[in-house]
matplotlib code that plots the C-alpha trace (Angstrom):
import matplotlib.pyplot as plt

x = [86.2, 85.4, 87.9, 86.2, 88.5, 87.2, 88.8, 87.8, 89.8, 87.2, 87.9, 84.2, 83.2, 85.8, 84.4, 80.9, 81.7, 83.7, 80.7, 78.5, 80.8, 80.8, 77.0, 77.8, 78.4, 81.9, 83.5, 86.5, 87.4, 90.6, 90.4, 92.6, 92.3, 94.9, 93.9, 97.4, 98.2, 94.8, 95.6, 98.9, 97.2, 94.5, 97.1, 98.9, 95.9, 92.8, 89.7, 86.3, 84.6, 85.9, 84.0, 85.6, 84.7, 84.8, 86.1, 89.7, 92.9, 95.7, 93.7, 89.9, 87.6, 87.5, 91.2, 91.4, 89.0, 90.8, 94.1, 92.6, 90.9, 94.2, 95.8, 95.9, 93.5, 91.4, 89.2, 86.2, 86.4, 83.1, 83.4, 80.9, 81.5, 80.2, 78.8, 76.4, 72.9, 73.2, 76.5, 75.1, 77.9, 80.3, 78.4, 78.5, 82.3, 82.6, 80.6, 82.9, 85.9, 84.5, 82.4, 79.9, 77.4, 76.9, 76.0, 74.6, 75.3, 74.1, 74.5, 71.4, 72.2, 69.6, 70.8, 74.4, 73.9, 71.8, 74.2, 77.2, 75.7, 74.8, 78.3, 79.9, 77.5, 78.4, 82.1, 81.6, 79.8, 82.6, 85.2, 83.1, 82.9, 86.6, 87.3, 84.8, 86.5, 89.9, 88.6, 87.1, 90.3, 92.3, 89.8, 90.1, 93.9, 93.8, 91.4, 93.5, 96.6, 94.9, 93.9, 97.4, 98.8, 96.4, 97.4, 101.1, 100.4, 98.6, 101.6, 104.0, 101.8, 101.6, 105.3, 105.7, 103.1, 105.1, 108.3, 106.7, 105.4, 108.5, 111.5, 113.6, 110.9, 109.8, 113.3, 113.7, 110.5, 111.8, 115.2, 113.9, 111.6, 114.4, 116.7, 114.0, 113.8, 117.6, 117.6, 114.8, 116.8, 119.9, 117.8, 116.9, 113.2, 111.2, 110.8, 107.1, 108.0, 110.6, 108.0, 105.5, 108.1, 108.9, 105.3, 104.7, 107.7, 106.5, 103.0, 104.4, 105.4, 102.4, 99.6, 101.5, 102.7, 99.4, 97.5, 95.8, 98.2, 97.8, 96.7]
y = [88.4, 86.3, 86.4, 86.3, 85.7, 87.2, 86.0, 87.6, 89.1, 91.8, 94.9, 95.9, 92.6, 92.8, 96.2, 94.9, 91.9, 93.9, 96.2, 93.3, 91.6, 94.9, 94.3, 91.0, 91.2, 90.8, 90.2, 91.5, 90.8, 90.1, 90.5, 89.2, 89.8, 87.1, 83.5, 82.2, 84.9, 84.3, 80.6, 81.3, 83.5, 80.9, 78.3, 80.3, 82.2, 80.1, 82.0, 81.5, 81.8, 81.8, 83.6, 82.6, 83.4, 80.6, 82.4, 83.6, 83.6, 81.2, 79.3, 79.0, 78.7, 74.9, 74.5, 77.0, 74.9, 71.7, 73.2, 74.7, 71.4, 69.6, 71.9, 70.2, 71.9, 73.5, 70.5, 72.0, 75.7, 76.9, 77.9, 80.0, 79.8, 82.5, 81.2, 82.3, 80.9, 78.7, 77.1, 73.9, 71.7, 74.0, 73.6, 69.9, 70.0, 72.5, 70.3, 67.4, 69.7, 70.6, 73.8, 74.2, 76.5, 78.8, 82.4, 83.3, 86.4, 89.0, 88.6, 89.4, 91.2, 89.3, 85.9, 86.8, 87.9, 84.8, 82.3, 83.9, 84.0, 80.3, 79.4, 81.3, 79.6, 76.3, 77.0, 78.1, 74.8, 72.8, 74.5, 74.0, 70.3, 70.1, 71.8, 69.5, 66.4, 67.7, 68.3, 64.8, 63.2, 65.0, 63.9, 60.3, 60.6, 61.9, 59.1, 56.5, 57.9, 57.8, 54.1, 53.2, 55.0, 53.1, 49.8, 50.6, 51.4, 48.1, 46.2, 48.0, 47.1, 43.5, 43.4, 44.9, 42.4, 39.5, 41.0, 41.3, 37.7, 36.2, 38.7, 36.3, 35.7, 39.4, 40.5, 38.0, 39.3, 42.9, 41.9, 39.9, 42.8, 45.3, 43.0, 42.7, 46.5, 46.8, 44.2, 46.1, 49.2, 47.5, 46.3, 49.8, 49.5, 52.7, 54.0, 53.0, 49.4, 49.3, 50.3, 47.8, 45.0, 46.0, 45.7, 42.5, 40.8, 41.7, 40.4, 37.2, 35.9, 37.0, 34.4, 31.5, 33.5, 34.9, 31.6, 31.1, 29.7, 25.9, 24.5]
z = [110.1, 107.0, 104.1, 100.6, 97.6, 94.3, 91.1, 87.8, 84.9, 84.4, 86.5, 86.4, 87.8, 90.5, 91.6, 91.6, 93.7, 96.1, 96.6, 97.2, 99.7, 101.7, 102.2, 104.0, 107.8, 109.0, 105.6, 103.8, 100.2, 98.4, 94.6, 91.9, 88.1, 87.5, 88.5, 89.1, 91.6, 93.3, 93.5, 95.2, 97.7, 98.5, 99.0, 101.6, 103.1, 103.6, 102.4, 103.9, 100.5, 96.9, 94.0, 90.7, 87.1, 84.5, 81.5, 82.4, 80.4, 81.3, 84.0, 83.7, 86.6, 86.5, 86.4, 89.3, 91.4, 90.6, 91.7, 94.9, 95.8, 95.4, 98.0, 101.4, 103.8, 101.0, 100.2, 102.0, 101.2, 99.7, 96.1, 94.1, 90.3, 88.1, 84.7, 82.0, 82.3, 79.2, 80.2, 81.8, 80.5, 82.3, 85.5, 85.2, 84.8, 87.7, 90.0, 89.2, 89.9, 93.3, 92.9, 95.8, 94.1, 91.1, 90.3, 86.9, 84.8, 85.2, 88.9, 91.0, 94.2, 96.3, 94.9, 95.5, 99.2, 99.9, 98.3, 99.8, 103.3, 102.9, 101.8, 104.7, 107.2, 105.7, 106.1, 109.7, 110.5, 108.8, 111.0, 114.1, 113.3, 112.7, 116.1, 117.8, 116.3, 117.4, 120.9, 121.1, 119.8, 122.5, 125.2, 124.0, 124.1, 127.7, 128.8, 127.2, 128.8, 132.2, 131.7, 130.7, 133.8, 136.1, 134.4, 135.0, 138.6, 139.0, 137.5, 140.0, 142.9, 141.9, 141.6, 145.1, 146.5, 145.1, 146.5, 150.0, 149.8, 148.6, 148.4, 146.3, 143.8, 143.8, 143.2, 140.4, 138.7, 138.8, 137.6, 134.6, 133.7, 133.7, 131.8, 129.2, 129.0, 128.6, 125.8, 124.0, 124.3, 123.0, 120.0, 119.2, 120.0, 120.7, 124.2, 124.1, 123.1, 125.9, 128.5, 127.0, 127.3, 130.9, 131.8, 129.9, 131.4, 134.9, 134.3, 132.8, 136.2, 138.2, 137.6, 139.2, 142.1, 143.3, 143.9, 147.3, 149.9, 150.5, 153.9]

ax = plt.figure().add_subplot(projection="3d")
ax.plot(x, y, z, "-o")
ax.set_aspect("equal")
plt.show()
């Protein structure tokens, strides 16, 4: 269900927009005649679409948009600003503040439904892209973790091979690696850095020990 926020200090306009929103599929409206209260709601409950009037007492539409855009997580919420047809300078300022589109007074029903539907579709696509990006980031994290795990297994096997070939040298390699880990822990390094040092210390001794036997 889409949440549509309506902000207008005129009660008649609020009733009109509420009736229009009911014509949109799977939408519910939340109306505020007072912009400060509307802003507080939008900062705690993310709307799918905001319809805001320009001329309002205390906090006009542009100031409302600026405050909403400055709220973390609300940078991409679609915003329709309602302005008079001759207020082009207001539109320019609203665009700079982050308005997505405009409605002109008197509001035409067909135009309202079309623009609102487009803005809601835009918001849906934005969320889908964000979900996709999150999914890809998680898949990359899993793949990276798997690579690291395989590398660690290789290090352990190399250490074991050195130990089987030359028990004294193999034991020395493992001891030095674990000493390095203990020193890192005593220095207050992170667990990840301790593990990295353990692996690096083990590898440090391998190249000279795995040359082909002479003779």
